[in-house]
C-alpha positions in Angstrom: 15.3 0.4 -24.8 14.6 2.6 -27.8 12.6 -0.1 -29.4 10.2 -0.9 -26.6 9.7 2.7 -25.9 8.5 3.3 -29.9 6.1 0.0 -29.5 4.5 1.6 -26.5 4.1 4.6 -28.3 2.2 3.1 -31.2 0.1 2.0 -28.4 1.1 -1.6 -28.5 1.2 -3.8 -25.3 4.4 -5.4 -24.3 4.4 -9.3 -23.9 5.2 -10.7 -20.3 8.8 -11.6 -21.7 9.5 -8.0 -23.2 8.4 -6.7 -19.9 10.9 -8.5 -18.4 13.6 -7.4 -20.3 12.8 -3.6 -20.0 12.5 -4.0 -16.1 16.0 -5.3 -16.4 17.1 -2.5 -18.2 15.5 0.0 -16.1 17.1 -1.4 -13.0 20.6 -1.6 -15.0 22.9 1.2 -13.8 23.8 1.9 -17.3 20.6 2.9 -18.8 20.0 6.2 -19.5 17.4 7.9 -17.1 16.2 9.7 -20.1 15.2 6.9 -21.8 13.1 5.3 -18.3 11.5 8.6 -18.3 10.2 8.3 -21.7 9.2 4.9 -21.4 7.7 5.4 -18.6 5.7 8.3 -19.6 4.7 6.6 -22.8 3.6 3.3 -20.5 1.0 5.4 -18.8 -0.1 7.2 -21.8 -1.0 3.8 -23.2 -2.2 2.2 -20.0 -0.6 -0.4 -18.7 -1.5 -4.2 -18.8 -2.0 -6.9 -16.2 1.0 -8.9 -17.5 3.0 -5.5 -17.6 2.5 -4.8 -14.1 3.3 -8.4 -12.9 6.5 -8.7 -14.9 7.7 -5.6 -13.5 6.8 -6.4 -9.8 8.4 -9.9 -10.3 11.8 -8.0 -11.5 11.8 -5.6 -8.8 11.3 -8.2 -6.1 13.9 -10.3 -7.6 16.1 -7.2 -6.4 14.9 -6.6 -3.2 16.8 -7.0 0.4 16.5 -10.2 1.3 14.5 -10.4 4.7 14.7 -13.5 7.1 11.2 -13.0 7.7 9.7 -15.9 10.2 6.9 -18.1 9.4 3.5 -16.7 9.7 0.1 -15.7 8.4 1.4 -12.3 7.2 -0.6 -9.4 5.4 -0.3 -6.0 3.8 -2.8 -3.3 3.2 -0.7 -1.0 1.4 -2.3 1.4 -1.5 -1.0 2.5 -4.6 -0.9 6.2 -4.1 -1.0 8.3 -6.5 -4.7 9.4 -6.4 -3.8 13.2 -5.9 -6.9 13.8 -3.6 -4.4 14.8 -0.6 -6.6 12.6 2.2 -4.6 11.7 5.1 -2.7 8.6 5.9 -5.6 6.1 5.7 -3.9 2.7 5.2 -1.2 3.5 7.6 -3.7 4.3 10.4 -6.0 1.0 9.9 -2.4 -0.8 10.2 -2.0 0.1 13.8 -6.1 -0.7 14.2 -5.4 -4.4 12.6 -2.5 -5.1 14.4 -4.2 -3.8 17.7 -6.6 -6.6 17.2 -4.2 -9.3 16.5 -3.6 -9.2 12.6 0.0 -9.8 11.7 1.1 -6.8 9.1 4.0 -6.3 7.6 3.2 -2.7 5.7 5.3 -2.0 2.5 5.2 1.8 2.1 7.7 4.9 0.9 8.0 8.6 1.2 5.9 11.4 -0.3 5.8 11.1 -4.4 2.7 12.6 -5.3 1.3 13.4 -1.9 1.8 16.0 1.0 3.1 12.8 3.0 4.0 9.2 2.3 3.7 6.6 4.8 7.3 6.9 5.8 7.1 10.8 6.3 4.2 10.1 8.7 5.7 7.6 10.6 8.5 9.6 11.4 6.5 12.3 12.6 5.0 9.8 14.9 8.7 9.4 16.1 8.7 5.7 14.5 12.6 5.7 13.1 11.9 3.9 9.3 15.6 2.9 9.0 15.9 -0.1 11.4 18.1 -3.0 9.9 16.5 -5.9 8.7 16.7 -7.9 11.7 15.1 -5.2 14.1 12.5 -5.0 11.4 11.4 -8.6 11.5 12.0 -8.7 15.5 9.1 -5.8 15.5 7.1 -8.0 13.4 7.5 -11.1 15.3 6.5 -9.0 18.8 4.2 -6.5 18.0 2.3 -8.2 14.9 3.4 -5.1 12.7 6.3 -3.8 11.0 7.1 -1.2 8.3 9.4 -1.7 5.4 10.4 1.3 3.9 10.6 1.1 0.1 14.0 3.0 -0.2 15.6 0.6 2.6 14.0 -2.8 0.9 14.7 -1.7 -2.8 17.9 -0.2 -2.9 17.7 -0.3 -6.7 15.0 2.2 -6.9 17.2 5.3 -6.0 17.5 5.7 -9.4 14.0 5.3 -10.1 13.0 7.5 -7.4 15.1 10.4 -9.2 13.0 9.7 -12.4 9.6 9.5 -10.6 10.0 12.8 -9.1 10.9 14.5 -12.0 8.0 13.5 -13.9 5.8 13.9 -11.1 2.7 12.0 -11.8 1.4 8.5 -11.2 3.8 5.4 -13.2 3.7 2.0 -13.2 5.8 2.3 -10.2 2.7 3.5 -8.1 1.0 -0.1 -9.0 3.6 -2.2 -8.4 4.7 -0.7 -4.8 2.1 -2.9 -3.1 3.2 -6.0 -5.2 6.9 -6.0 -4.1 7.2 -6.9 -0.1 9.5 -9.1 0.1 7.7 -10.6 3.2 5.7 -13.9 1.8 2.2 -12.6 2.2 -0.8 -14.4 2.5 -3.7 -11.8 2.1 -3.5 -8.5 0.7 -6.1 -5.5 0.9 -4.8 -2.7 -1.6 -6.3 0.2 -3.4 -6.1 1.6 -6.8 -6.9 4.6 -8.6 -7.5 3.0 -11.9 -11.4 3.0 -11.9 -11.8 -0.4 -14.5 -8.6 -1.7 -13.7 -9.5 -3.7 -10.7 -10.2 -6.9 -12.1 -7.0 -6.8 -14.1 -5.2 -6.0 -10.6 -6.8 -8.6 -9.0 -5.2 -11.2 -11.7 -2.1 -9.9 -11.0 -2.4 -10.3 -7.1 -3.7 -14.1 -8.2 -0.5 -14.4 -10.4 1.6 -13.8 -7.8 0.3 -16.2 -5.1 -1.9 -14.5 -3.1 -4.1 -17.1 -1.4 -6.7 -14.2 -0.7 -7.1 -10.7 -1.5 -9.3 -7.8 -1.9 -8.5 -4.9 -4.4 -10.9 -1.6 -4.0 -11.1 1.2 -6.3 -13.0 4.0 -4.1 -15.5 6.7 -5.2 -13.7 9.6 -6.9 -10.5 7.4 -7.9 -9.4 7.1 -4.1 -7.0 4.3 -3.4 -8.8 3.4 -0.4 -12.3 2.8 0.1 -14.3 6.0 0.2 -17.2 7.7 2.4 -18.0 9.2 -0.8 -20.0 7.0 -3.0 -19.9 3.6 -4.6 -16.6 1.7 -4.1 -15.8 -1.1 -6.7 -14.0 -4.1 -5.4 -12.5 -7.4 -6.5 -12.0 -10.4 -4.0 -9.2 -12.8 -5.1 -10.1 -16.1 -3.2 -7.7 -18.7 -4.4 -8.8 -19.7 -7.9 -11.7 -16.9 -7.7 -12.1 -13.5 -8.9 -15.6 -12.1 -7.5 -16.4 -8.2 -8.4 -18.7 -6.7 -5.8 -19.7 -2.8 -4.8 -20.4 -1.3 -1.4 -21.5 2.3 -0.6 -20.7 3.4 3.1 -24.5 3.1 3.9 -24.4 -0.5 2.9 -22.4 -1.3 5.9 -24.1 1.0 8.3 -21.6 4.2 7.9 -22.5 7.4 6.9 -21.4 9.2 3.3 -19.0 12.2 3.2 -17.3 13.8 0.6 -13.4 13.5 0.0 -13.3 17.2 1.4 -13.9 15.8 4.8 -10.8 13.5 4.8 -8.4 15.9 3.7 -4.6 15.6 4.8 -1.8 17.8 5.1 1.8 17.7 5.7 3.5 15.0 7.9 2.8 16.6 11.0 -0.8 17.2 10.2 -1.2 13.9 9.4 0.2 12.8 12.5 -2.1 14.6 14.4 -5.0 13.2 12.7 -4.1 10.0 13.4 -3.6 10.4 16.9 -7.2 11.6 17.3 -8.7 8.6 15.4 -6.6 6.0 17.6 -8.1 8.3 20.6 -11.5 7.6 19.7 -12.4 10.6 18.2 -15.4 10.2 15.8 -15.6 12.0 12.6 -15.5 11.2 9.2 -11.4 10.6 9.6 -12.8 7.7 12.1 -15.4 6.1 9.6 -13.0 6.4 6.5 -10.6 4.0 9.0 -13.2 1.5 10.4 -14.2 1.2 6.7 -11.1 0.0 5.5 -9.8 -1.8 8.5 -13.2 -3.6 8.5 -12.5 -4.5 4.6 -8.9 -5.8 5.8 -10.1 -7.9 8.5 -12.5 -9.8 6.2 -9.8 -9.8 3.6 -7.3 -11.8 6.3 -10.4 -14.4 7.4 -10.7 -13.3 10.9 -14.3 -12.0 10.3 -16.9 -13.5 7.8 -18.0 -10.2 6.4 -17.3 -6.7 6.2 -19.8 -5.4 9.0 -18.5 -7.7 11.5 -15.0 -6.1 10.3 -15.9 -2.8 11.0 -17.6 -3.5 14.6 -14.1 -5.3 15.3 -12.0 -2.5 14.0 -14.6 0.3 15.8 -14.0 -1.9 19.2 -10.5 -2.1 18.5 -10.1 1.7 18.5 -12.4 2.6 21.2 -11.0 -0.3 23.8 -7.6 1.3 23.3 -5.7 -1.1 21.4 -4.8 0.3 18.2 -3.6 3.3 20.7 -1.5 0.6 22.6 -0.1 -0.8 19.4 1.2 2.4 18.4 2.8 3.2 21.5 4.4 0.1 21.2 5.8 0.4 18.1 7.0 4.0 19.1 9.0 2.4 21.9 10.5 -0.6 20.4 11.7 1.3 17.4 13.2 4.0 19.1 15.3 1.7 21.4 16.1 -0.4 18.5 17.6 2.4 16.7 19.5 3.2 20.1 20.8 0.0 20.5 22.0 0.4 16.5 23.9 3.4 17.3 25.5 2.1 20.6 
C-alpha cells in the first residue's frame, strides 16, 4: 500500500490494474486505516482519473450485497455529493417525480458525509424506513417503481471506509464512485459531479461500466445537480457516443436564481422543503426539481428533449402524482418493516 501512496504523492496516475490492487487492499480488513487515509488524501490532491474511478467502482460493486432484482428498465439519479453548497436533497425529491410519472428508479444513497442531510437522513425524516431487507426493497421497486438502496446496507465493506471518510471530512474518490456502484442493473443514469472539467471523464466511466444512456452534469458553481445559478455543463452518453452540451435555466424556460435560494438544512428541514415542492408550491426549490427531473426523463428516453421533460415533471407534481408516490412509499415501507418485526 505504501508504494502506491508514494507513487500518487509524486503526482503519478495509477494504471487500471494497479488501482484494482489498491482497491482490494482498501477493502481488506487487515489494512491499516491510516494507510487508507493517506492514500485517499494523496489521490484527492493529485486528482482522480477515469481509469482509477472505474477500477475502484468495479471492486466495490463486486463486494456489494447481491440483490435478486427483477428484469426492468431501471435508472438511478444519485449524484456524487461533496459540493459543500448546503442545498436541499434535490435528487431524492426528483426521484419521487420521476417515479410518479412511471419511470422505474433504483436510487443509491447514503447518510450525510459532507452535507447536513444525506438522502438516507431525509428519507427517515419523511417516515420512510431505510433498513428494509433486500427482498422487501426489491418488492418495493416492482410495486411502486422506486426503491432506495442505503449504501451502508448494500456495501457492508464500506463500514471501515466510512470511518476514514468521516475523519477526512472532505470529498474523496468515494464520493465519485457512489453513483457507480448500484447493484441493480441500470439501463440509464443521470448523475451530477462537483468537478468542473471532469464531466467527460466521468461520462467515459459510465460508458466503461455499460450504461446504454446517461447524462453527467456539473452545475453552475460546482453543484452536483443542474443549477438555476448559471451555465451547467453536461455530457450525454448515448451508447458509443459522448456528446458535451451546456444549458442555462433560461435555455429551458426557467428563471435563474442564486444557489442561496435553494439552501437546505437538517433532515427535518429538508423533509419539509420536499413536501412543499411535491404539494406544488412554486419557488426556486420547485424549479430546481423540475429542471433535474426533466433532464432525468430525457436521460431515460421518456421524452425527446429536456423542455418536454420539464413539462412532464411539472405536470407530475401539479397533478398530485409525485406526492401520491411519496405517500405510497411511506405506507409500503412502514408495513414492510412491521412485518419484519413480527
